[in-house]
C-alpha positions as CSV (number, residue, x, y, z in Angstrom):
1,M,-82.3,83.4,-14.7
2,L,-82.5,84.5,-17.9
3,I,-84.5,82.2,-20.9
4,L,-83.0,82.7,-24.1
5,D,-84.9,81.2,-26.9
6,C,-82.4,80.6,-30.2
7,T,-84.8,78.6,-32.4
8,L,-84.8,81.4,-35.5
9,R,-80.7,80.8,-35.3
10,D,-80.4,77.1,-34.5
11,G,-83.6,75.7,-35.8
12,G,-82.7,77.5,-39.3
13,Y,-79.9,74.2,-39.8
14,Y,-82.9,72.3,-40.8
15,N,-84.4,74.8,-43.1
16,Q,-81.8,77.3,-44.3
17,W,-83.1,80.1,-41.8
18,N,-86.4,80.9,-43.9
19,F,-88.9,81.6,-41.7
20,S,-92.0,83.5,-42.7
21,H,-92.7,86.7,-41.4
22,D,-96.5,85.7,-40.4
23,V,-94.6,82.1,-38.4
24,V,-92.2,84.8,-36.6
25,N,-94.5,87.1,-35.8
26,R,-96.5,84.7,-34.1
27,Y,-93.6,82.7,-32.1
28,L,-92.5,86.5,-30.9
29,R,-96.1,86.8,-29.3
30,A,-95.5,83.0,-28.2
31,M,-92.2,84.2,-26.1
32,A,-93.6,87.2,-25.0
33,A,-96.5,85.4,-23.7
34,A,-94.5,82.5,-22.0
35,Q,-92.3,85.1,-20.6
36,V,-89.3,84.1,-22.1
37,D,-86.7,87.3,-21.6
38,V,-84.5,86.8,-25.0
39,V,-84.9,85.7,-28.1
40,E,-82.1,85.4,-30.3
41,L,-83.6,85.9,-34.3
42,G,-80.8,84.6,-36.2
43,L,-77.4,84.8,-37.2
44,R,-75.4,87.6,-38.7
45,S,-73.3,87.2,-41.8
46,L,-71.5,88.4,-44.9
47,K,-71.7,85.2,-46.1
48,N,-73.9,84.6,-49.1
49,H,-73.5,81.0,-50.8
50,G,-76.5,79.4,-51.5
51,F,-80.1,80.1,-50.9
52,K,-81.0,81.1,-47.6
53,G,-83.8,83.0,-45.4
54,P,-83.6,86.3,-44.0
55,N,-82.5,84.8,-40.7
56,A,-79.2,83.9,-41.6
57,F,-78.3,87.3,-42.2
58,T,-80.9,88.9,-39.5
59,S,-80.4,92.5,-41.0
60,D,-81.7,95.6,-38.8
61,A,-84.0,96.2,-42.0
62,Y,-85.2,92.8,-41.4
63,L,-85.5,93.1,-37.7
64,A,-87.4,96.4,-38.2
65,Q,-90.5,94.9,-39.7
66,L,-91.0,92.2,-37.1
67,D,-93.3,93.0,-34.1
68,I,-91.7,92.2,-31.4
69,A,-92.7,92.8,-28.1
70,S,-91.2,95.2,-25.5
71,S,-90.3,92.7,-22.8
72,L,-88.5,90.5,-25.1
73,Q,-84.5,91.1,-25.6
74,V,-83.3,90.8,-29.2
75,A,-80.1,88.9,-29.7
76,V,-78.2,87.6,-33.1
77,M,-75.1,85.3,-33.3
78,V,-72.2,85.8,-35.0
79,N,-69.7,83.3,-35.7
80,A,-65.9,84.3,-34.9
81,A,-64.8,82.8,-38.6
82,E,-67.0,86.2,-39.6
83,F,-64.0,87.9,-38.7
84,V,-61.1,86.2,-37.4
85,G,-58.0,86.6,-39.7
86,S,-59.8,89.7,-41.5
87,D,-57.2,92.1,-42.9
88,N,-59.3,95.2,-41.4
89,L,-61.4,94.1,-38.2
90,P,-63.2,97.4,-37.7
91,Q,-64.5,97.4,-41.4
92,T,-65.4,93.8,-41.1
93,L,-67.4,94.3,-37.9
94,Q,-68.8,97.7,-39.2
95,Q,-70.2,95.4,-42.2
96,L,-71.7,93.3,-39.6
97,F,-73.2,95.7,-37.3
98,P,-73.7,99.1,-39.3
99,N,-75.6,100.2,-36.3
100,P,-74.6,101.4,-32.9
101,A,-77.1,99.9,-30.7
102,A,-79.1,102.6,-29.9
103,Q,-80.1,102.8,-33.7
104,S,-80.6,98.7,-34.3
105,P,-83.4,96.2,-32.6
106,V,-80.5,94.1,-31.6
107,D,-79.4,94.5,-27.9
108,I,-77.2,91.4,-27.7
109,V,-74.7,90.0,-29.7
110,R,-73.7,86.7,-29.1
111,V,-70.4,85.6,-30.8
112,A,-69.2,81.7,-30.8
113,C,-66.0,80.6,-30.7
114,H,-63.5,78.0,-30.5
115,S,-61.1,78.1,-27.5
116,Y,-58.6,78.6,-30.2
117,E,-60.2,81.7,-31.9
118,I,-60.6,83.3,-28.6
119,E,-57.2,85.9,-28.6
120,A,-58.4,86.9,-32.2
121,T,-62.5,87.3,-31.1
122,L,-61.6,89.7,-28.1
123,P,-60.5,92.7,-29.9
124,A,-64.2,92.3,-31.7
125,V,-66.0,92.2,-28.3
126,Y,-63.9,95.6,-27.5
127,W,-65.4,97.1,-30.6
128,L,-69.1,95.5,-29.9
129,K,-69.3,97.4,-26.5
130,K,-68.2,100.3,-27.6
131,Q,-71.0,99.8,-30.5
132,G,-73.3,99.9,-26.9
133,Y,-74.4,96.3,-27.6
134,Q,-74.3,93.2,-24.8
135,V,-71.6,90.9,-25.5
136,G,-71.9,87.3,-25.2
137,L,-69.0,85.1,-26.0
138,N,-70.0,81.6,-26.6
139,M,-67.3,78.9,-26.0
140,M,-67.9,75.7,-28.4
141,Q,-67.0,72.2,-27.9
142,I,-66.4,72.4,-24.1
143,S,-66.9,68.9,-23.3
144,E,-63.3,68.6,-25.9
145,L,-61.3,70.6,-23.7
146,S,-59.8,69.8,-20.5
147,L,-61.1,71.8,-17.0
148,N,-57.2,73.6,-16.8
149,H,-58.0,74.9,-20.3
150,I,-61.4,75.6,-19.4
151,G,-60.2,77.7,-16.3
152,S,-57.4,79.5,-17.9
153,Y,-59.5,80.4,-21.2
154,A,-62.3,81.7,-18.6
155,K,-59.2,83.9,-16.7
156,Q,-58.0,85.3,-20.4
157,I,-62.1,86.3,-21.0
158,N,-62.3,88.0,-17.4
159,S,-59.9,91.0,-18.7
160,A,-62.0,91.6,-21.5
161,P,-65.7,93.2,-21.2
162,V,-67.9,90.4,-21.6
163,D,-71.1,90.5,-20.0
164,V,-71.7,86.5,-20.4
165,L,-69.7,83.5,-21.0
166,Y,-71.2,80.9,-22.5
167,F,-70.4,77.3,-22.6
168,A,-71.8,74.7,-25.7
169,D,-72.2,71.4,-25.2
170,S,-71.9,71.2,-29.1
171,L,-71.0,67.2,-29.6
172,G,-73.9,66.8,-27.1
173,S,-72.4,63.9,-24.9
174,M,-72.0,65.8,-21.6
175,N,-73.7,64.9,-18.3
176,A,-74.9,66.7,-15.3
177,T,-71.2,65.8,-13.5
178,Q,-69.7,66.6,-16.3
179,V,-71.6,70.0,-16.4
180,Q,-71.0,71.1,-13.0
181,A,-67.3,70.2,-13.3
182,V,-67.3,72.8,-16.0
183,I,-68.7,75.3,-14.3
184,Q,-66.1,75.1,-11.1
185,A,-63.5,75.2,-13.9
186,L,-65.2,78.6,-15.1
187,R,-65.3,80.0,-12.3
188,L,-61.6,79.5,-11.4
189,G,-61.2,82.3,-13.9
190,W,-64.3,83.8,-14.5
191,Q,-66.3,86.3,-12.6
192,G,-69.6,87.3,-14.4
193,D,-72.5,85.7,-15.8
194,I,-72.3,82.2,-17.2
195,G,-75.0,80.8,-19.4
196,I,-75.3,77.3,-21.3
197,H,-76.5,75.8,-24.4
198,T,-77.1,72.0,-24.7
199,H,-77.3,69.5,-27.4
200,D,-79.6,66.4,-26.8
201,N,-77.7,63.6,-28.6
202,I,-78.2,61.4,-25.1
203,G,-81.2,62.9,-24.0
204,L,-80.0,65.1,-20.8
205,A,-80.6,68.5,-23.0
206,L,-83.4,69.7,-20.1
207,Q,-81.5,67.8,-17.3
208,N,-77.7,69.6,-18.3
209,S,-79.5,72.9,-18.2
210,L,-81.4,72.8,-14.9
211,T,-78.0,71.2,-13.5
212,A,-76.3,74.0,-14.7
213,M,-79.0,76.5,-13.0
214,A,-79.1,74.9,-9.8
215,A,-75.3,75.6,-10.1
216,G,-75.7,79.2,-10.4
217,T,-75.8,79.9,-14.4
218,R,-77.9,82.0,-15.0
219,W,-79.0,82.4,-18.7
220,L,-80.4,79.3,-20.2
221,D,-80.4,78.4,-24.1
222,C,-83.5,76.6,-25.2
223,T,-85.6,75.8,-29.0
224,V,-89.1,75.4,-29.2
225,T,-89.4,71.5,-29.5
226,G,-85.4,71.5,-29.1
227,M,-85.0,72.1,-33.1
228,G,-82.1,72.6,-33.7
229,R,-79.0,71.5,-35.4
230,G,-78.6,67.8,-35.0
231,P,-81.0,66.3,-32.2
232,G,-81.6,69.9,-30.7
233,N,-81.6,71.1,-27.7
234,A,-83.3,71.8,-24.4
235,K,-86.5,72.5,-25.1
236,T,-88.3,75.5,-24.7
237,E,-91.8,74.5,-23.4
238,E,-90.4,71.9,-21.0
239,L,-87.8,74.8,-19.2
240,V,-90.1,77.2,-19.0
241,M,-92.7,74.9,-17.3
242,E,-89.6,73.6,-15.5
243,T,-88.8,76.7,-14.3
244,G,-92.2,77.7,-12.9
245,R,-91.2,80.5,-15.5
246,A,-95.3,80.6,-17.1
247,A,-98.7,79.9,-15.9
248,P,-100.2,77.5,-17.8
249,G,-102.3,79.3,-19.4
250,D,-99.7,81.6,-21.0
251,M,-98.3,78.3,-22.6
252,V,-101.2,78.6,-25.3
253,P,-99.7,81.0,-27.7
254,L,-96.5,78.7,-28.0
255,L,-98.4,75.1,-27.8
256,K,-100.9,76.3,-31.0
257,L,-97.4,77.6,-32.9
258,I,-96.2,74.2,-31.9
259,S,-99.5,72.1,-33.1
260,S,-99.7,74.0,-36.4
261,Y,-96.3,75.0,-37.5
262,F,-93.1,73.3,-35.1
263,A,-94.5,69.8,-35.0
264,P,-95.3,69.3,-39.0
265,L,-91.8,70.8,-39.8
266,K,-90.3,68.5,-36.7
267,H,-92.2,65.7,-38.8
268,Q,-90.7,66.6,-41.8
269,C,-87.2,67.3,-41.1
270,G,-86.3,65.1,-38.5
271,W,-84.7,66.4,-35.6
272,G,-84.8,65.3,-32.1
273,T,-82.5,62.5,-30.3
274,N,-82.1,59.2,-31.9
275,P,-80.0,56.1,-31.9
276,F,-77.8,57.6,-34.2
277,Y,-77.3,61.2,-32.4
278,Y,-77.5,59.2,-29.1
279,L,-73.9,57.4,-30.6
280,S,-72.4,60.5,-32.1
281,G,-72.9,61.9,-28.7
282,K,-71.5,59.0,-27.2
283,L,-67.9,58.8,-29.7
284,G,-67.7,62.7,-29.3
285,I,-68.8,63.2,-33.4
286,H,-70.5,66.3,-34.4
287,P,-74.2,66.2,-34.5
288,S,-74.4,67.6,-38.4
289,Y,-72.7,64.5,-39.3
290,V,-75.9,62.2,-38.5
291,Q,-78.2,65.3,-39.7
292,E,-76.7,65.4,-43.0
293,M,-76.8,61.2,-43.7
294,M,-80.1,61.0,-42.3
295,S,-81.8,63.5,-45.0
296,D,-79.7,61.8,-47.9
297,S,-81.3,58.4,-48.8
298,R,-78.1,57.1,-49.9
299,Y,-77.4,56.5,-46.5
300,S,-78.5,53.2,-45.1
301,E,-78.7,52.4,-41.3
302,E,-75.0,50.6,-42.0
303,D,-74.1,53.2,-43.8
304,I,-74.6,55.8,-40.7
305,I,-73.1,53.1,-37.8
306,A,-70.0,52.4,-40.7
307,A,-69.7,56.4,-41.2
308,L,-69.8,57.1,-37.2
309,E,-67.6,54.3,-36.8
310,Q,-64.7,56.2,-39.3
311,L,-65.5,59.1,-37.9
312,K,-64.4,58.6,-34.0
313,G,-61.4,60.8,-33.3
314,Q,-60.3,63.9,-33.6
315,Q,-61.4,64.0,-37.6
316,G,-65.2,63.7,-36.4
317,K,-65.5,66.6,-33.9
318,K,-65.7,69.5,-36.7
319,F,-68.0,68.9,-39.2
320,D,-66.6,68.8,-42.6
321,M,-69.0,66.9,-45.2
322,H,-66.3,65.9,-47.4
323,Q,-64.9,63.6,-44.2
324,L,-68.3,61.3,-45.4
325,S,-66.4,60.7,-49.1
326,R,-62.6,61.5,-48.7
327,Q,-60.6,59.0,-49.5
328,P,-57.3,58.3,-47.1
329,Q,-53.9,59.0,-48.7
330,A,-52.2,56.3,-50.6
331,T,-49.8,54.0,-49.4
332,D,-46.9,52.7,-50.7
333,A,-47.9,50.8,-54.0
334,A,-45.1,48.7,-53.1
335,E,-46.0,47.0,-50.2
336,Y,-48.7,45.5,-52.2
337,S,-48.6,42.9,-54.9
338,E,-50.9,44.8,-57.6
339,W,-52.9,43.0,-60.1
340,S,-54.8,43.9,-63.4
341,P,-57.7,43.4,-64.2
342,E,-56.7,42.0,-68.1
343,T,-55.9,38.8,-66.5
344,I,-59.8,38.0,-66.1
345,F,-61.5,40.3,-68.3
346,A,-59.6,40.7,-71.5
347,G,-61.9,40.0,-74.4
348,R,-64.4,38.9,-72.4
349,E,-68.3,39.8,-71.9
350,I,-68.6,41.3,-68.1
351,L,-72.3,40.7,-66.6
352,L,-71.9,43.3,-63.9
353,L,-74.9,42.8,-61.1
354,G,-76.1,45.7,-59.5
355,T,-78.2,46.4,-56.5
356,G,-81.7,47.6,-58.1
357,P,-84.5,44.8,-57.9
358,G,-84.1,44.4,-61.3
359,V,-81.7,41.4,-60.8
360,H,-84.2,39.5,-58.3
361,E,-87.4,40.2,-60.5
362,H,-85.3,38.2,-63.4
363,R,-83.6,36.1,-61.9
364,V,-84.0,33.0,-63.9
365,A,-83.7,34.7,-67.4
366,I,-80.5,36.2,-65.7
367,E,-78.7,32.6,-64.8
368,S,-80.2,31.0,-67.7
369,Y,-78.1,33.4,-69.8
370,V,-74.9,32.9,-67.4
371,R,-75.1,29.3,-67.3
372,T,-75.2,29.5,-71.9
373,R,-73.1,32.4,-72.2
374,Q,-71.0,32.0,-69.3
375,P,-69.5,35.6,-69.2
376,V,-67.5,36.9,-66.5
377,V,-69.9,37.7,-63.2
378,V,-68.9,40.7,-61.2
379,A,-71.5,41.2,-58.5
380,L,-71.1,44.9,-57.1
381,N,-70.4,44.9,-52.9
382,T,-72.8,42.0,-51.2
383,Q,-75.4,41.5,-54.0
384,S,-76.5,38.3,-54.2
385,A,-80.2,38.2,-55.7
386,I,-78.6,35.1,-58.0
387,G,-77.2,31.9,-56.6
388,Q,-73.3,32.3,-55.2
389,D,-72.2,30.1,-57.6
390,D,-73.0,31.5,-60.7
391,I,-71.0,34.7,-59.1
392,D,-67.5,35.1,-60.4
393,Y,-66.2,38.0,-58.2
394,R,-67.2,40.6,-56.5
395,I,-66.3,44.2,-56.2
396,A,-66.1,47.4,-53.6
397,C,-64.1,50.2,-52.6
398,H,-65.8,52.5,-50.6
399,P,-64.5,53.0,-47.2
400,I,-68.1,53.2,-45.6
401,R,-69.5,50.7,-47.3
402,L,-66.9,48.4,-47.1
403,L,-67.0,48.7,-43.0
404,A,-70.9,48.3,-43.4
405,D,-70.6,45.2,-45.7
406,L,-67.8,43.9,-44.1
407,E,-68.9,40.9,-41.2
408,Q,-71.3,39.8,-44.9
409,L,-68.5,40.1,-47.6
410,L,-66.4,37.8,-45.2
411,E,-68.8,35.1,-45.3
412,L,-69.3,35.2,-49.4
413,P,-67.1,32.5,-51.2
414,Q,-66.3,35.0,-54.3
415,P,-62.4,36.7,-54.8
416,L,-63.1,40.5,-53.9
417,I,-61.3,43.0,-56.2
418,T,-61.0,46.3,-54.3
419,P,-57.7,48.9,-53.6
420,L,-56.0,47.9,-50.7
421,N,-54.3,51.4,-51.0
422,L,-57.4,53.3,-49.9
423,L,-58.6,50.9,-47.5
424,P,-59.1,51.7,-43.7
425,E,-57.0,49.3,-41.9
426,Q,-59.2,47.9,-39.6
427,V,-60.5,46.6,-42.9
428,K,-57.9,45.9,-44.4
429,T,-56.6,43.3,-41.9
430,R,-59.8,41.5,-42.0
431,L,-60.5,40.9,-45.0
432,E,-56.3,40.0,-45.6
433,K,-56.6,37.4,-43.1
434,N,-60.3,36.1,-44.6
435,Q,-60.8,36.7,-48.2
436,S,-58.9,36.3,-51.7
437,L,-57.9,39.5,-52.8
438,L,-57.4,41.3,-55.9
439,N,-55.7,44.8,-55.6
440,F,-56.7,46.7,-57.8
441,G,-55.3,50.4,-57.0
442,M,-57.8,53.3,-57.3
443,R,-57.1,57.7,-57.1
444,V,-60.3,59.7,-57.0
445,S,-59.5,62.9,-59.4
446,T,-63.4,65.3,-59.9
447,D,-64.3,64.5,-63.6
448,V,-61.7,62.2,-64.7
449,F,-61.4,58.6,-65.8
450,K,-58.3,57.1,-66.6
451,F,-57.4,53.2,-67.0
452,S,-53.7,51.8,-66.3
453,R,-52.6,47.8,-66.2
454,T,-52.5,48.2,-62.3
455,H,-54.7,50.9,-60.9
456,C,-57.4,53.6,-62.1
457,Q,-58.0,57.3,-62.3
458,V,-62.1,58.1,-61.5
459,P,-64.4,60.9,-60.7
460,T,-66.1,59.2,-57.8
461,S,-65.9,56.6,-54.9
462,L,-68.8,55.0,-55.9
463,V,-68.4,51.5,-56.4
464,I,-69.6,51.6,-60.5
465,G,-66.9,54.2,-61.3
466,Y,-64.2,51.9,-60.0
467,A,-66.1,48.5,-61.5
468,L,-66.4,50.1,-64.8
469,A,-62.6,51.0,-64.6
470,A,-61.6,48.0,-64.1
471,F,-63.8,46.6,-66.8
472,A,-61.9,48.9,-69.1
473,A,-58.2,48.4,-67.7
474,G,-59.0,45.1,-68.1
475,K,-60.5,45.5,-71.6
476,A,-63.4,43.8,-71.3
477,E,-65.5,43.3,-74.8
478,R,-68.1,44.8,-73.4
479,V,-70.6,45.3,-70.1
480,L,-74.1,44.0,-69.7
481,M,-75.4,45.8,-66.6
482,A,-78.4,44.2,-64.5
483,G,-80.3,45.9,-62.0
484,F,-79.4,49.1,-62.3
485,D,-82.8,49.8,-62.2
486,G,-82.6,53.7,-61.2
487,Y,-84.6,55.9,-58.5
488,A,-88.2,57.3,-59.1
489,G,-88.9,60.8,-59.8
490,D,-86.4,63.8,-60.0
491,D,-83.9,61.8,-57.3
492,R,-80.7,63.8,-57.5
493,R,-79.2,60.0,-57.6
494,N,-80.1,59.4,-61.2
495,L,-78.7,62.7,-62.5
496,E,-75.4,62.1,-60.2
497,M,-74.9,58.4,-62.1
498,N,-76.0,60.0,-65.6
499,Q,-73.1,61.9,-65.4
500,L,-71.0,59.1,-64.4
501,L,-71.8,57.7,-66.9
502,Q,-71.6,59.6,-69.5
503,Q,-68.0,61.0,-68.4
504,Y,-67.3,56.8,-68.9
505,Q,-68.8,56.5,-72.1
506,S,-66.9,59.5,-73.4
507,T,-63.4,57.8,-72.1
508,P,-61.7,56.6,-74.8
509,T,-60.8,52.5,-74.6
510,A,-63.7,52.4,-72.0
511,S,-65.8,48.9,-72.3
512,P,-69.1,49.6,-74.0
513,L,-72.4,49.4,-71.6
514,L,-75.8,47.4,-72.1
515,A,-78.3,47.7,-69.7
516,V,-80.3,43.9,-69.7
517,T,-82.9,45.1,-67.4
518,Q,-85.1,48.0,-66.6
519,T,-83.3,51.3,-66.3
520,R,-83.9,55.0,-65.7
521,Y,-80.2,55.5,-66.3
522,E,-79.0,56.9,-70.1
523,M,-77.4,54.1,-71.7
524,P,-77.9,51.3,-74.4
525,Q,-80.5,49.4,-73.8
526,A,-81.5,45.3,-74.6
527,S,-83.3,42.7,-72.9
528,I,-81.9,39.9,-71.0
529,Y,-84.9,38.3,-72.8
530,G,-83.5,38.1,-76.0
531,F,-80.5,36.6,-75.9
532,N,-79.8,33.4,-76.8
533,E,-77.0,31.0,-78.3
534,S,-76.9,32.6,-81.4
535,T,-77.4,36.3,-80.4
536,P,-74.3,38.6,-80.7
């Protein structure tokens, strides 16, 4: 049985593979003391977009600077996407691995691929073996394949010089029974070593690894404190102890490193299983969706749950962050009776209620203004900091936000302005049965505001852009904005909002804007307290 620790590769998804030399050398000493067999020190990649640390590339020159104990074998991982489809496969592989194994610190190259990439990956396996490397092939998202297909793929791989065939529970959704079934299916076609790479979405990473070991799996992956993509992996410190690999005293360097480095980093980055990862595992959704949403303060708990509901099915199995903001294809507009905002906004003053604390803080003044000046009052989403009788309409458009707010919206009395052409079917059906809807169409197109009588084109699916476009299309006289407080410090949401407001205010026929409660956004400001019946 071999233990392969891949902390610096899988854990790099949390810190951009930016591990310091000191930390890496301490890690290497701890791995050697804990009797770990193989350390996968990072990725090998030619892609260089945005900053990533040295373990995203793990070059031979970098490895040569490290203090690697002779008892440790060194592995790197390359994604099949790096070379599949290459016009010149040998040249691409030569760029990735410029030195043969005899002249490289790398002993083992693991190639991660999806089932549909296996055939195109095998020529690279032959090339790497010719260079003298041990080669592992990692089949990703094994839980999404039928047992018959797994056996067929294993037979296909069996003809190639692969040293170890890994299967990865990429979605973290497998249990012990499924692990055993996969191993049996692999054995129908594969005669060599088998390895397992588990994820901890539903808290079974360690158990699944031990189950695989008992079933004859020889290679077991793990990471320190479970640091890895999404909820992480089987924990190295636990796997070493469970397998009896190291004496308690051998664990001291690793435990000290955990205390001084990995535990604080875990607190900062937040890997480890939680209810959101658990749900993603149960629904078969790629855990990176949860990882990204949890690191983005724009997503509330309701948003994350709603997003996972939207992602379940095939579209959630492959990570693509654009899925969270991508709008569905518009349906034929003739299916719905479209509505023109001019019927209620033309020549009127609008009071738009945002979701910031300024609405509640200045509620008395806002309600007084509404009753004396009688603007058209529109609330974003479920904003209810002033009396329901003072709100005329609500406006919402983002599919995820609508999913999260659906039950609350159904209980609110105001008509809802929304783009029916873009709503998920389950949202649309519920709203049509229970809500008075005003269908103002929407398209999303980068950096563009366009206003038409019954629809708009906006640069974002955020509701504020849609609301402002509806007011401009409706020829509103001006828009007073309350509750658009903004965010503290250098929060990126301030920059995004300012860019949106600038785009809007520079668009011809846009209705003028005026913030009437405190705001950090760049727009004209006045005070709700300075208005009276004679104030223009």
